[in-house]
N, C-alpha and C positions, 0 to 999 in steps of 0.2 A: 292759578300759578301753577307754573311747570318747570322742574327743574331736572335739568337733564347732564349725564355726565359725559362731558367732549373729549375727556383723554385723561391719561394717568401715563405715571414713569414705567417702564418697563426695561430690565436687565437688558443691556444690547446685544447681548448672546441669545435672547429670547427672540429679540427682533430679526438678525441676521438670520437666525434658523426660518424665522417665519419669510423671510424676504427671499431666502433660497428656493422655496417652493410656491412664490407668487410669481405670475405671467406680469405682474406690474410691479416691481420692487421699487420703483420711485415714488410711489403712493406711500413710501414710509417715511417720511418726514413732516418734522410739525410745522414747516411752512404753511400749510394748510390750513390749518387753526389761525395763523396771525393773518391769513389772506382772509378768510371767512368774518372774522373779527374786524377788519379792516374795513368791510363793506357794510357792518350794522348801520352805522350811520347815515349811509344814503341808499339803502336798499330795504323795502319793506318786507321784504321776505322773511320769516321766521330764522332764525340764526342755525337753528338747527337742519335745515334745508340749504343755506349758505354754505356751512361746512361740506354738507354731500357734495355740493355743487364743485367746492373749489378741490375734493377728492378726484373728482373726474376728470380735473382739467388743472395736472398740477403745474405744467408749463405756464397757463394763462396764470395760476395763480400766485408763480413765481413772478412775472412780470409784474402785477398787479403790486406785491410787495417791492420791487425796485420800486415803482413808481411813486406809491404812496409814501415809504419809508425815507428815500433818497432824494425823487423830485420834491416830492410836498413836505417833505420835512418832518412826517407824524411817526418820531424814531419810536412811541411808544408800542406800535404793532410788534415791534421786535420782541418786547417783554411778554407774548405769550410763547414764543418757543424757547424751550429748555432745554440745557443739558444736565447731565450728571458726569462730573469727569474723576478719574482716579487719578491721583497725584504722588509718584513714589520717587525715592532716590533724589530729592532736592533738600538743600541743607536748610537749616533754622535761620540762617539769615534771609536767604529767597521766600523764605514761606511771610517774613515780614511784610514783603513788598506783594506779596499775591493778596494778604489780607486786607491790604490797604483799600479794598474795593468794596464798599462798605455795602453794597444792595446784594452781595453775594452770600451764600451759606457756605459754610466750613465746618466739618469735624475733623480736630487733628491727634494723631496717635501722643500720648502724653507723657513726657518724660515723668510725671509723678508716679504712673502707675505700672508702666512696661521698664524693665530692668535693660539698658541698654548694652549694645555690643561694641565692637571697634568699627562701625559703618562713620564713615565721615567723606565727604565732596570734595576733593583737592583741586582747588579752584585752576582754570585754565590761566587766568594773568599769574599765579604763582607759578605753576611749571613752566611758563614763557621766560618767568625773571630768574630760573635758576634758584629756587629757593622750595620746592618741593620735598627735598630732603629734611630739611630744618624743620617745614611745617608736620610733616608726618611725625617727625621725632616729638616734636611740642604735644602733637594732637594725642600720639601715644601716653605720653608721659602723664597728661589729664587724664588720659581713659584708664590707664593703671590705679591713678590716684582716687578716680571714682570708686572704683571696686573696692578699693581699701576703707574708704569713707563709708562704704554702704555697709562693709562688713563689720566696722567700729559703731556704725549708728544705730545697728538694727538691737543688739544686744541692748543699749540704752533707752532707746525708745520703748523695748519690752519691759524694762525694768521701771521706767517711769510712768507706765501706764499699766501695772499691775492687776488691775481689773478687768480691763479690756483683754490684756493677755491671756487672760484666764478662762475665756470664750475662744474656743477656734475659729467659729467664723468670723472674727475682728482680726486674724494674722494677716489675711491682703491687705487691710486696711491699714494696721501697724507697719507691715512692710512697705507700703505707699510713704508711709511719713517720713520713712529713712532715706527712700530714693528719693523722693521731692528736693531733702536736704544736700543729699551727695550730687544731686544732678549740677548744683552751682557751680562744680568744677568744668563740666562739659562744655566745649565750645560751638560757637555758632555754624561749623560746618558740618556740625553733626547732622546725619541723614535723617529726615523727617518724611511723614507720610500723611497725605490727606483726604476726605471724601469733598468734592467741593460742587454746590449745586449752582448754577448763573443762566439766566437768560442770553437770549443773542445780542441784545443791545448792550450788556454789561461786559459780555465775550468780545467784542469787537473794541471795546475800549481798553479792556486789559491787554488784548493784542497788541492793538497801537503803542499804548504807553508801555509794555514790559520791552518791546521791540527797539525800544529809543533808551533803554537804561543802559547804565555804563557797566553794569557788569556784565559778562559774557553768558556765567548761568540763566540770568535775568532773561536775554534776549533768546537763548536757546531753547527755553520754556517756552517763550512767545510761539516760537516758528513747530515746535513740536505739538502746541494747543492746537493752533491753526491747521496744520497737518491730519489731525484725528476729527474735527469738526467740519472742514469748509466744505467736504461735498455733500453734507446731510442738510445743510440750509444755507444754500451759497446766494441766494436772494436776499438774505439778510444781515449777512458780514458782508462787507465792501471794503472800508475805510480800515485796512490794517498796517500799513507801512507807517515809520516814523515820523511825527512831524516836527519841523522847527520848534515849535513850542515847547512840544515834552522832551526833546532832546538838549535844548540848549538854555532854555529858563532858568532853571536851577542854577547852573554853571554862571549866568550872568550876575543873579543874585549874590552866589557867593563871592564874585568880583567886588562888585560894589560894599557887598559888607566887611570883606577882607580889608578894603581902603578905609571905609568907616569907623569900624570898629578894631581894626588891629588883626594880624593875621593869627597871633595866639591868644587863645583865651587866658585868663587870669586863672593862675592855679588858685583853688580856693585856701585858704588861710582856717586851720580847726575845721570842727566839723560840718558837714555839705545841709545845707537846709535844703529839707527832703519836699517839703510840704509847703508852699505858700501861696495865699487866696491872692492872688494879683488883682483881679477886680470881682464884684457883685452888683447886678443891678442896685441903684440907689432905690432906697423907701422899698425895699423889695414885698415885705409884707404886706404894705398897703398895695402896692399895684396888683400881689394876687389876690387881697380882698376886693380890691375892684373888678380883677375879672371874674370872680365866684358870683358878684351881684350882677355884673353884664351878663352872666349865661343863665342866669336866673332871673331875669326882667326883659322889661324891653325900653330900658334907658340909653342913651348913650354912653361910650366909655367916658367922657369929661364928665359928667354928670355922677357916674359910678366911683369916678377918680376923687370927686370932691366929698362925696358921700363916705366914701372908707375913709380917708382922712381924718374925718370929723367922729368918727366912731369912738366911744370910750374903750378901753381896755379891755373890760369885760366885753361887751356886744364885740369886738372884734374877734376875740377868742372864742366867743360861741359861735360864730360864723365857720370859722374854720373846724372848729368841732362837728358843726354839721356837715361839712363834706369829708369827714373822717369817722364819724359814729359809727357808721355799718361796714367800716371796712375790716377785710380779713388779711390773714399775712399775704397772701398770695394775689392781692388788689393791687392796682396800681393806682397813685393819686387822678384827679381828675386832669381834663386836659389845661385847664385854668393853670397849672402850676408850671406849663412850656411856658409860661409869658415871663420869668425873670430867670436870668443868667448868672452862671459862675463859673470865672477863668481861673485855673490852678496852674501855678509855674511847679514842676515836679521834677524830680531826681528820683529815676527808678533802675532798678536793674533789670537786666534781659530777663530774668524768670520770672519778675513783676509784670514786665512790659506783655510778654506773650499772653496774660491774659488779659491787660487792661484794654488791650488793642483789639480784643474781641466786641467790646462795648462801641459799634461801630456807627451806632446814632449819637455818640458825643463828636466834637470836631478835635481830631488830635494832631497836631504838628511836632514831629521828633526829631531831633538833630543825630547826629551820627554819636554812635558809643564814642565816650571818650576817657581813656585811662585815667587821666587826671583828676575824673571824680571820684576816683577810688573803686573799691569793692563792695558788694553787701556779703557778710558772714552770716550766714545762719550760725543762731545762737547755740544750738544743739553741736555744731562743730568745735565751739570753744567749750564746750560744756566736756566733749570726750577727749579732752587735748589733744585735738588736731589741727588747730588753728595756724599757728607756726607752721607745719609744712603747707597747708594750705595756701599761704601768704607766698611761700617758696614758688610753688606752682603757678602764682600769679603773676609773680616776678620775672619768670623764665616767661610765660606766655606774653607779657609786654616788651619783653627784649625781643621776642620774634616778632612780634604785631609791629615794633618799630622798623625793623628790618624790612618786613614788607611795605610799611608804610613808605619807607625812601624810595624803593623801586617801582611800586604799582600803589597809590593810595585808595584806591577804590576797594582794593581786595583787602586791606589790612584788618576790616572788623570779622572775616572768616575766624581769625583764629582766638579772638576773643571770646571770653565764658559767659554763662548764665550770670554770674556773679558781676559784671564789669556793668557800667552803668551809663544812662544817657539823661538830657534833659528832655522834657516834655509838657508841651502848653497843651493843657486839655479845657476845651470849654463844653459846659453842657447846662440845659437848663434842669430846673429844680426837679421836674418830674423825673429825668432820666437819671440823677443823684439817687433818687428813693430807688431807683432798678437797682444802680451798683451797687448802693448799700444792702440793699436784701440779699442780693448774691455775697457780697466781697466781705462786706462786716459780720457776716454769719460765722459760728465758730466750726462750722464745717471746711470755710475756706482755708485756702494755704495762708499761712501766717503773714508774708511777705506783704502779699496785697491786701489783706487784711488788716495789718497794721496801717499802710497807706491809708486804705479807705476810710479807719476808724479817724485818721488826722484831717480828712478832707471835712469830712461831716463835723466833727468836732468846729473847724472854722466856719462851715455854713450855717451852723445852728447859733454862733454868736452874731452873725449878721442877719442872718432871717429866721428867728424863733419859731415864729406860728409857723410858719412854711415848713418848717421840719420838725415839728413836733412830732411828728408819727413815723421819723427816719430810723432805720437801724436794721439789725441782720435778721435775716427770718427768726432764728432762735429766740430773738428777743421781743418779739412782737408783743406776745401776750403782757409780758413786763410793762412795756411801753403803752400798751391801749389801758392798762390798770391805770397807771400813772394820770392818763388823761381823762380816762372815764371812772373814778374810783366807784365799786360798790355802795349802793345806797342803803 
């Protein structure tokens, strides 16, 4: 066996400094790695020699990439070239669009830990509609109340947690709790920044999709991203122009949905149902049991299903326990648990969705933000007697939103806040829900998504109790394990 380091990420300033002193600066490209790996399947030479050959002949490597990726359709070759991108000065609303691309990696500036200033985006659509003044006044009123909220919430958080507050090292954490509830009044135009890592295959998809987006900010992001990357790996990124499919399909669907369902959504009467299990795999415990038997034997699935269905309750429980017995808090369930699915119909705040969208292996289909769904009010805001002024700010926000909606509907969500809600259809397999639960049902998780996750988990246990026998937050793992495996 031989393991050879083929490459690793470098800060671009380091690369640029090396390029300036190199007689062959064009060799500083990730395309040569893609070209070398593309040749593995048809060339008997060792892969390290293929890389050396590609480095010697960059233009030949580029022609090879173009032929293999675009003419032959082997797009996975483009996944070997990777970019790290700094993204600054974009709105929280645009971040939601960026992070729809599930095979990229993101680390975002958190509104839970950073005390925000008056940095926000004024959309071009709003300026051109003559509403920039009203938009800015509303955002400044939100931001001013954000600071008032933080000043009112911090003493309350400290008083509610005297033991933690007595330890100076906990101060930053407690301040974060106050910030994370104060941020519910901040709007989706608030500036954000993130670090992003993506390969060139996903880069091309992102460029093309966002160049067709109805928001000017998304289209500007697309061309700026293209501008900083296109000279580095030109052989791997070709189709970046908007397509008719990307640009028109959603609007076609809205037209048909409006005709079939009616244009206006029904206004909810009474409390909104925040979590509903819309569908789950029938006989899910039986199907997971069959998958466990299948993975541990040489029998076909049909026989494993018959056997699993005929097991006694005790034997079936023992089968599941055998898959969990050696599990630790950091272990994922076996892949067999991916054979059953759950579909949830959710109503979530923008604050909650900002965290939920990070679970990119789930299938998330989100509607637009809808003021008719009301707002999520953190319990702490009510506890410090600031719910009434909070709702006053929400009412002013919604008046401005409606004015923008009448002029430029696509730009209206910018003014809505982290407290405003949207409907989200979320489908995931049981193994993914375990992952969500470990992170989001933990006591260290933010309260909004923790509450949502606990409701989802409760509904999941009702329909497939054995499958979710060990599901819960990391902090409860020991307790859950002892309940399943009591000490003898």
